[in-house]
NUFI-928842 format. One line per 2 residues: number of its first residue (from 0); their letters; for each residue x negated, z, y of N, C-alpha, C. Coordinates in steps of 0.001 Angstrom, whole numbers, plus 500000, padded with zeros to 6 digits. Atoms other than C-alpha are relative to their C-alpha. Example, Ala and Ser with C-alpha at 12.3 -4.5 7.8 and 13.67 -1.06 7.14 Angstrom:
2
0) as) 499110,500000,498810,487700,507800,495500,499100,500000,501200 | 500820,499940,498810,486330,507140,498940,500770,500730,501090
//
This chain:
295
0) ma) 499864,498539,499928,523019,282278,249776,500034,500601,498598 | 500027,499339,501306,522228,284577,246855,501012,501142,499961
2) lk) 499108,498856,500167,524706,287089,245487,499180,501283,500016 | 500713,498739,499873,523649,290626,246381,500828,501120,499384
4) ie) 499331,498898,500692,524466,293954,244749,501146,500568,500831 | 498922,499457,499174,526549,295099,247739,501204,499078,500030
6) ml) 498874,500928,500141,528645,291954,247420,500778,500320,498724 | 499353,499665,501269,529330,292803,243804,500738,501327,500099
8) ra) 499361,498688,499847,530102,296400,244754,501307,499866,500797 | 498793,500187,499193,532579,295296,247419,501093,499316,499183
10) fc) 499020,500700,500831,534280,292880,245029,500609,500940,498958 | 499505,499083,501037,534543,295498,242270,500947,501045,500592
12) tv) 499155,498982,499373,536013,298067,244665,501353,499432,500380 | 498724,500647,499671,538666,295630,245908,500802,499739,498729
14) aq) 499318,500279,501262,539476,294633,242327,500592,501276,499403 | 499536,498730,500550,539822,298296,241323,501188,500556,500784
16) tg) 498952,499403,499169,541992,299361,244268,501198,499074,500202 | 498907,500950,499826,544043,296177,244620,500364,499715,501438
18) nl) 499738,500329,498595,543901,296143,248418,498748,500240,500843 | 501196,499956,499149,541365,295683,251194,499857,501328,500747
20) se) 500047,498779,499195,542288,298792,253177,499380,501159,499233 | 500527,498901,500817,541631,301295,250384,498551,499744,499623
22) aa) 501372,500340,500356,538494,299449,249321,499055,500254,501169 | 500829,499782,498812,537147,299552,252880,499743,501486,500229
24) nr) 500166,498550,499856,537763,303317,253035,498971,500538,499021 | 500946,499524,501026,535868,303893,249792,498577,499570,500311
26) lg) 501329,500547,499744,532972,301714,250889,499434,500452,501340 | 500460,499592,498685,532788,303165,254398,499735,498814,500908
28) rt) 500150,501211,499192,533145,299703,255935,501348,499630,500620 | 498749,500459,499411,535734,297952,258061,500673,499014,499054
30) qs) 499245,500912,500859,538459,295934,256399,499553,498555,500213 | 500428,501376,499710,537307,292763,258157,498635,499703,499383
32) av) 501328,500204,500591,533741,293281,256890,500113,499766,498497 | 499804,500184,501442,534928,293624,253293,500612,498632,499731
34) sm) 499370,501316,500160,537152,290557,253680,498980,498877,500157 | 501029,501014,499780,534197,288565,255026,499042,499925,498809
36) tl) 500887,499970,501172,532036,289672,252094,500616,499249,498832 | 499309,500696,501091,534630,288434,249611,500033,498492,500252
38) kq) 499963,501428,499665,534921,285121,251456,498637,499352,499755 | 501351,500517,500230,531140,284648,251367,499740,499821,498507
40) me) 500185,500060,501446,531173,285365,247637,500758,498816,499409 | 499185,501112,500494,533987,282885,246969,499433,498656,500459
42) dh) 500605,501235,499505,532301,280254,249161,498766,499635,499175 | 501207,500233,500797,529099,280676,247179,500355,499472,498610
44) lg) 499591,500402,501355,530927,280315,243844,500818,498713,500005 | 499181,501204,499905,533180,277536,245073,501357,500142,499355
46) kk) 498694,499754,500630,536242,279154,243477,500553,501341,500465 | 499337,498771,499594,538775,281879,244258,499821,501090,498939
48) lf) 500102,498845,500892,538326,285351,242791,501332,500735,499872 | 498693,499353,500019,541880,286482,243577,501095,498937,500093
50) eg) 498824,500853,499882,545305,284901,243230,500725,500372,501288 | 499329,499705,498744,546864,284650,246698,499115,500780,500951
52) er) 500756,499316,498948,545827,286649,249754,500068,501516,499930 | 499791,498547,500007,546917,290184,248796,498913,500764,499243
54) kn) 501130,499397,500721,543868,290863,246604,500439,501005,498920 | 499529,499071,501034,545985,292611,243975,500079,499360,498620
56) ql) 500015,500667,501303,545626,290048,241186,498791,499077,499927 | 501206,500791,500175,542381,288567,239927,500333,498621,499440
58) sp) 499906,501332,500601,542023,284881,239156,499302,500042,498637 | 500725,500020,501287,540763,283876,235676,498493,500177,500183
60) lg) 501425,499812,499727,537255,283578,237134,499738,501417,500481 | 500161,498644,499477,537730,286865,238985,499932,501041,498901
62) eq) 500017,499055,501116,538438,288678,235730,498651,500001,499302 | 501316,500087,500638,535194,287413,234208,498920,500604,500897
64) vf) 500989,499484,499062,533197,288206,237327,500105,501519,500104 | 499793,498553,499901,534739,291703,237525,499316,500731,498847
66) el) 500615,499368,501167,533629,292572,233996,498477,500000,500112 | 501456,500110,499878,530078,291324,234616,499468,500809,501179
68) aq) 500460,499313,498790,529801,292764,238121,500010,501518,499824 | 499933,498558,500245,530905,296250,237030,498763,500487,499269
70) kq) 501177,499615,500776,528086,296380,234495,498754,500011,500871 | 501185,500096,499157,525520,295286,237066,499965,501093,501057
72) vr) 499949,498938,499000,526678,297785,239688,499639,501340,499371 | 500328,498748,500697,526561,300663,237183,498515,500043,499652
74) hf) 501412,500091,500369,523154,299492,235964,499116,500253,501226 | 500770,499818,498771,521845,299327,239538,500009,501457,500454
76) dq) 499882,498612,499560,523151,302795,240428,499208,500946,499106 | 500777,499175,500922,521609,304325,237298,498506,499832,500239
78) tv) 501411,500268,499729,518289,302655,238098,499546,500722,501264 | 500331,499317,498750,518307,303988,241659,499892,501504,499780
80) qs) 500009,498571,500282,519137,307473,240397,498731,500395,499239 | 501206,499715,500773,516269,307334,237887,498753,499915,500869
82) ie) 501145,500142,499099,513824,306117,240553,499881,501218,500910 | 500010,498843,499103,514819,308935,242918,499592,501271,499264
84) ma) 500382,498834,500787,514511,311532,240165,498507,499983,499679 | 501421,500126,500303,511081,310210,239205,499149,500349,501209
86) ae) 500740,499712,498774,509945,310436,242822,499988,501492,500317 | 499893,498564,499724,511119,314053,243044,499369,500867,498911
88) at) 500439,499238,501180,509661,315050,239670,498528,500401,500101 | 501394,499549,499847,506498,316763,240867,499557,500871,498837
90) hg) 500320,499143,501142,506681,319135,237889,500296,499322,498667 | 499747,500734,501234,507579,316436,235365,501453,499579,499864
92) li) 498665,500550,500223,510572,314450,234179,500159,499609,498533 | 499653,500393,501366,512191,314081,230748,501363,499308,500041
94) ri) 498743,500754,500037,514880,311435,230168,500400,499798,498539 | 499537,500060,501383,516887,311736,226951,501361,499323,499948
96) vs) 498735,500698,500200,519636,309391,225810,500386,500158,498529 | 499578,499719,501381,521684,310202,222704,501416,499515,499757
98) vp) 498612,500262,500377,524774,309159,220827,500790,501297,500194 | 499225,498805,499650,527605,311566,221806,500107,501034,498884
100) sv) 499795,499067,501109,528053,313074,218338,498802,500910,499766 | 501195,499163,500138,524481,314425,218426,499657,500678,501329
102) aa) 500286,499439,498679,524191,315011,222173,500608,501391,500159 | 499323,498705,499871,526692,317871,221952,499245,501106,499282
104) lv) 500784,499015,500741,524387,319627,219475,498629,500221,500620 | 501400,499956,499565,521006,318824,221026,499830,500405,501459
106) fp) 500239,499837,498568,521408,318844,224806,499927,501454,500469 | 500088,498623,499498,522181,322556,225380,498694,500688,499621
108) av) 501222,499356,500457,519218,323727,223290,498773,499414,500687 | 501140,500655,499343,516816,321163,224771,499900,500438,501454
110) le) 500000,499618,498590,517826,322002,228323,499493,501430,500180 | 500431,498598,499911,517351,325750,227763,498511,500137,499697
112) hm) 501397,499882,500422,514012,325337,225972,499050,499398,501034 | 500935,500707,499130,512393,322809,228311,499955,500594,501409
114) ta) 500007,499440,498645,513473,324354,231628,499392,501401,500019 | 500620,498674,500071,512359,327807,230460,498477,499889,499906
116) rf) 501443,500167,500184,508916,326560,229426,499333,499331,501189 | 500589,500765,498907,508419,324250,232395,500883,500111,501249
118) pg) 499194,499823,498782,509983,325637,235607,499786,498837,500969 | 500082,501113,499065,510773,322881,238082,500093,498640,499344
120) lk) 499888,501260,500736,511040,320246,235367,501333,499325,500300 | 498783,500781,499849,513552,317474,236052,500418,499471,498631
122) ve) 499490,500452,501290,515753,316665,233060,501201,499090,500236 | 498884,500945,499906,518038,313637,232782,500555,499774,498606
124) lr) 499342,500113,501299,520501,313690,229873,501172,499027,500120 | 498895,500969,499972,522881,310865,229034,500455,499731,498575
126) dt) 499483,500352,501324,525179,310194,226075,500699,498648,500079 | 499450,501350,500043,526169,306670,225105,499891,499481,498575
128) dt) 500031,500523,501362,526439,304392,222081,498594,499581,499598 | 501321,500286,500552,523536,303418,219831,499318,498828,500697
130) qq) 500628,501170,499385,522957,299987,221392,499459,500322,501383 | 500470,499654,498662,522671,301433,224883,498856,501006,499952
132) vl) 501167,499125,500204,520314,304140,223596,498757,499146,499806 | 501131,500887,500280,518054,301392,222248,499607,499199,501238
134) da) 500283,500761,498785,518363,299372,225461,499234,500854,501005 | 500663,499105,499054,517352,302383,227563,498540,500226,499622
136) la) 501374,499827,500470,514251,302911,225424,499176,498741,500227 | 500714,501268,499871,513284,299245,225425,499696,499665,501455
138) eg) 500165,500303,498580,513712,299011,229211,499223,501072,500749 | 500769,498939,499357,511704,302170,229879,500823,500959,500818
140) ka) 499126,499109,499242,514706,304105,231184,500248,501319,499276 | 499891,498748,500750,514455,306829,228554,498678,500265,499311
142) di) 501218,499607,500702,511562,308759,227056,500296,500304,498536 | 499574,499613,501350,513472,310003,224016,501421,499498,499775
144) gi) 498663,500451,500351,516485,308527,222269,500407,500526,498635 | 499454,499581,501291,518702,309724,219437,501135,499052,499673
146) as) 499030,501044,500325,520668,307020,217656,500276,499958,498511 | 499617,500171,501403,522444,306236,214418,499294,498782,499428
148) gy) 500661,501106,500675,520400,304086,212042,498574,499774,500469 | 501390,500327,499680,516848,302744,212034,499936,498617,500627
150) hp) 500103,501255,499270,516086,300021,214577,498590,499902,500578 | 501381,500102,499502,512411,299021,215062,499956,499503,501446
152) ln) 500179,500383,498602,511398,298813,218723,498512,499997,500318 | 501398,500090,499616,508075,297710,220122,499648,501125,500980
154) gv) 500430,498931,499123,506223,300646,221676,500792,501279,499864 | 499160,498816,500219,508689,303182,220304,499876,500417,498539
156) ka) 500064,499521,501387,508181,305350,217219,501309,500663,499621 | 498731,499464,500496,511143,306360,215095,499733,500994,498878
158) vp) 500163,498946,501000,511373,309555,213045,501377,500391,499479 | 498705,499549,500523,514240,310459,210674,500294,501419,500476
160) lf) 499638,498684,499477,516079,313407,212191,500873,500763,499007 | 499156,499411,501036,518861,314128,209694,500974,498941,499515
162) ed) 498924,500867,500460,521620,312509,207692,501195,500865,499649 | 498788,499255,500321,525214,313566,207195,501044,499073,499407
164) rf) 499017,500773,500737,528049,312427,205001,501213,499679,500856 | 498738,500359,499364,531064,310557,206293,501153,500663,499254
166) gl) 498841,499400,500642,534414,312178,205638,501229,499944,500888 | 498721,499965,499298,538006,312673,206707,499952,501020,501129
168) vc) 499789,499070,498884,538662,314250,210112,501480,499932,500353 | 498554,499959,499760,542238,315370,210655,500377,501356,500575
170) sa) 499546,498711,499502,544344,318209,212025,499928,501034,498876 | 500185,498931,500988,543977,321576,210284,501200,500182,499086
172) dh) 498802,499859,500845,547527,321365,208910,500432,498661,499397 | 499646,501319,500535,547419,317726,207764,500092,500059,498474
174) pl) 499843,499983,501460,548633,317104,204180,498734,499582,499242 | 501219,500440,500690,545371,315317,203257,498949,501100,499957
176) ll) 500928,498876,500016,543438,318452,204142,500480,501098,499058 | 499430,498895,500768,545811,320833,202349,500196,499682,498521
178) qe) 499759,500333,501410,546287,318881,199112,498830,500468,499131 | 501008,499414,500899,544410,320204,196063,498876,499029,499679
180) rp) 501041,500956,500357,542580,317035,195046,499374,499392,501255 | 500641,500626,498848,540031,315485,197426,500640,498653,500301
182) pa) 499393,501293,499648,541438,312507,199331,499081,498843,499626 | 500758,501218,500297,540343,308965,198426,500098,499053,501198
184) ia) 499996,500989,498907,539647,305978,200682,501409,499465,500244 | 498648,500544,499875,543113,304605,199976,500945,500974,500695
186) dv) 499153,498993,499357,544692,307888,201107,499745,500056,501503 | 500414,499803,498608,542763,308044,204358,500314,498803,500880
188) tg) 499896,501221,499184,543017,304426,205515,501409,499411,500008 | 498611,500454,499948,546801,304246,205508,500455,499721,501421
190) pg) 499447,500346,498682,549124,303591,208490,499527,500900,501144 | 500404,499081,498938,547924,306674,210402,498507,500038,500258
192) fv) 501466,500002,499859,544230,305755,210244,499572,499399,501332 | 500583,500499,498752,542275,305324,213498,498532,499668,499748
194) rn) 501386,500433,500160,539059,303328,213342,499191,500383,501238 | 500883,499707,498868,536072,304277,215524,498676,499265,499821
196) al) 501234,500782,500018,532670,302785,216327,499088,500379,498838 | 500899,499557,501064,530826,304877,213724,500422,499479,498629
198) cg) 499545,500578,501269,532946,303365,210958,499201,498745,499659 | 500793,501195,500233,530800,300260,211398,498710,500248,499252
200) li) 501223,499658,500736,527882,302118,209797,500249,500129,498502 | 499650,499811,501405,529731,302468,206504,499978,498656,499277
202) rn) 500156,501253,500739,528862,299809,203907,500864,499937,498737 | 499146,499980,501181,531219,300843,201113,501043,498892,500088
204) er) 499155,501191,499925,533133,297647,200283,501486,500340,500091 | 498589,499632,499965,536460,299356,199649,500399,500532,501366
206) fv) 499693,499463,498676,536273,301224,202933,499994,498903,501054 | 500085,501089,499024,535187,298145,204911,501265,499160,499974
208) ea) 498802,500823,500133,538100,296150,203559,501237,500729,500504 | 498799,499241,499617,540673,298901,204054,500014,500316,501496
210) ss) 500046,499595,498594,539499,299993,207514,500135,498822,500948 | 499902,501187,499140,539383,296435,208844,501445,499678,500367
212) aa) 498581,500251,499733,543183,296409,208719,500598,501019,500967 | 499493,498965,499100,543473,299389,211097,500579,499383,501275
214) dv) 499351,500509,498798,545826,298781,214003,499431,500616,501279 | 500487,499274,498827,544149,301306,216322,498503,500259,499868
216) ti) 501425,499691,499940,540474,301581,217302,499727,500756,501296 | 500353,499201,498826,539160,304273,219667,498488,500200,500000
218) hn) 501454,499892,499915,535547,304266,220868,499542,501315,500615 | 500365,498741,499361,535567,307466,222922,500299,501171,499069
220) th) 499848,498915,500973,534990,310539,220721,501027,501028,500458 | 499054,499000,499499,536951,312924,222960,501440,499521,499829
222) sl) 498656,500555,500149,539993,310634,222986,500397,499935,498528 | 499752,500080,501440,539662,310174,219229,500449,501350,499450
224) it) 499660,498660,500493,539721,313923,218532,501351,500445,500556 | 498698,499659,499405,542668,314343,220912,501139,499364,499200
226) mv) 498995,500681,500824,544614,311790,218875,500172,500707,498655 | 499973,499372,501322,543694,313473,215596,500697,501355,500053
228) rt) 499426,498649,499874,544781,316897,216853,501526,499990,499974 | 498534,500065,500013,548386,315680,217112,500563,500129,498592
230) gk) 499537,499938,501380,548559,315629,213313,500580,498696,499483 | 499413,501277,500389,549852,312054,213278,498939,498967,499616
232) wv) 501064,500974,500219,546465,310345,212982,498822,500657,499297 | 501232,499525,500640,543308,310675,210903,498906,498972,500269
234) tv) 501117,500927,499839,539863,309138,211176,498885,500392,499043 | 501164,499716,500827,536489,309063,209419,498793,500114,500918
236) lp) 501160,499732,499153,533427,310581,211084,498908,500696,499184 | 501052,499247,500679,530038,312029,210083,500273,501506,500086
238) qt) 499681,498574,500087,530153,315701,209109,499452,500813,501169 | 500573,499264,498884,527932,316808,211985,500981,500125,501156
240) va) 499022,499963,498919,530739,315975,214393,500904,501216,499872 | 499114,498858,500241,532744,318787,212797,499473,501280,500638
242) rf) 500572,498788,499426,530355,321313,214349,500492,500282,501410 | 499492,499732,498656,531853,320850,217800,501456,499587,500152
244) mp) 498570,500304,499923,535439,319944,216910,500790,501281,500246 | 499164,498809,499805,538227,322334,217991,500510,500531,498659
246) et) 499562,499352,501239,539590,324791,215417,501258,499361,499422 | 498765,500636,500470,542805,322797,215177,499731,498724,499209
248) ta) 500372,501160,500806,540896,319991,213420,499020,500425,498919 | 500871,499640,501116,538872,319916,210224,499393,498754,499359
250) fr) 500712,501061,500713,536497,317845,208098,500164,500231,498498 | 499954,499900,501455,536872,317072,204378,499364,498761,499391
252) ai) 500650,501114,500679,534783,314927,202045,501037,499079,499358 | 499154,500997,500643,536331,311735,200662,499402,499683,498642
254) ad) 500504,500033,501373,536024,311511,196887,499180,498757,499676 | 500683,501240,500374,534982,307858,196613,499247,499367,501171
256) lp) 500784,500493,498861,533027,307568,199875,498726,500849,500134 | 501243,499226,499953,529428,308798,199372,499087,499628,501176
258) dk) 500858,500495,498911,528042,306942,202434,499603,501107,500971 | 500497,499054,499007,525909,308879,204891,499523,499258,501248
260) re) 500529,500517,498739,524998,308304,208522,498585,500543,500172 | 501381,499590,499751,521238,308369,209188,499758,500027,501503
262) vy) 500276,499848,498575,520188,309662,212591,498491,500054,500204 | 501436,500069,499719,516758,308853,214035,499693,500466,501419
264) ly) 500541,499639,498692,514746,310304,216894,499012,498918,500410 | 500871,501049,499478,513092,307604,218995,499204,500545,501184
266) qr) 500865,499504,498927,510136,308370,221253,499100,498884,500509 | 500884,501004,499414,508391,306029,223642,498551,500450,499874
268) er) 501400,499660,500213,504681,305896,222859,499251,500168,501318 | 500585,499829,498676,503867,305614,226553,501082,500450,500963
270) sr) 499065,499511,499000,505663,307682,229143,499196,500683,501104 | 500709,499443,498842,504753,309057,232551,499520,501417,499718
272) fa) 500359,498620,500328,504747,312641,231271,499931,500124,498483 | 500134,500108,501458,503467,312128,227733,500020,501364,499309
274) al) 500060,498675,500630,502755,315812,226984,501389,500643,499949 | 498647,499449,499969,506271,316829,228040,500893,499303,498979
276) te) 499210,500763,500965,507789,314049,225961,499686,500450,498579 | 500403,499559,501334,505809,315157,222915,500543,501386,499695
278) ec) 499475,498648,500176,506810,318791,223412,501500,499975,499732 | 498548,500091,500144,510475,317870,223778,500375,499397,498658
280) ss) 499749,500648,501285,510384,315579,220745,499777,500972,498845 | 500305,499030,501063,508776,318277,218602,501080,501075,499927
282) fi) 498957,498976,499994,511381,320809,219698,501283,499484,499355 | 498781,500571,500580,514279,318503,218819,499883,499933,498477
284) qs) 500200,500103,501447,512791,317922,215367,500048,501367,499321 | 499978,498646,500586,512561,321702,214845,501399,500611,499970
286) cd) 498632,499459,499955,516264,322230,215597,500708,499787,498665 | 499192,500138,501226,518639,322806,212679,501248,499188,500339
288) ls) 498872,500879,499693,520995,319840,212962,500785,499602,498757 | 499310,500348,501237,522110,319655,209349,501420,500543,500021
290) pd) 498608,499545,500021,525855,319954,208694,500124,501387,499377 | 499811,498668,500569,527000,323518,208106,501463,500286,499709
292) qp) 498580,499817,500293,530675,322923,207522,500235,499743,498507 | 499675,500281,501396,532123,323126,203998,500676,498659,499865
294) g) 499423,501329,500171,532989,319684,202675,500931,499932,498855
//
């Protein structure tokens, strides 16, 4: 017997809820049917996925399977959604995937421009990290991608979009923002420093060494800014991010950190609606995305 996507979905739902009854309600199935599905899965693997019979604690294997199965279920659902959108796209379809820090700047303008010019156009917008942007392009699940850094991809052309300097992001009343002299790397990467995924793009040796000792790392930009707004934490982000930060936070250049983040526009050379993709790509390149905040 082969493992099927609905088996993985049932397992993930039970693992998330911690009991068969709630999982059955979410799945729209009977409790006995869900229980049988789990038994078939365990019989196929030859090992238990849960500790005991209550289904509220995963076994060591169950934890590994849960992590892998979640990814596959999400991937499957996104694929189905894309297929259905493509089937409905009689007037065309544009799929754009971008890193979150640029998506907030680009998506509203792109959506307004493209839907006004092409009534009935289907538009699919998604924000995610750079690696998943590249994966979506390579797998044909996106027509246009916006990502940090240059990464050659077969069948995909890359165009420099803009670059912006890394700097301190903190609350508007933080001492590092209010002090007269510009802060240095040593000032920023102290006990209250929060590392984020974009810090990995910085090659400055002093920053790499200092930031590697950070006790806290946050990958979600919204959660990161929420932490910074408390005034107890600071982080380092590209200056463009400052364009959509709340007024209670601010950006300031770091004296000994000249590193910049390079952002590239990626476009698949072959897409179902090539003319629409070209139009959308040209529009994005015409947008003013350069930092406009004082540093």
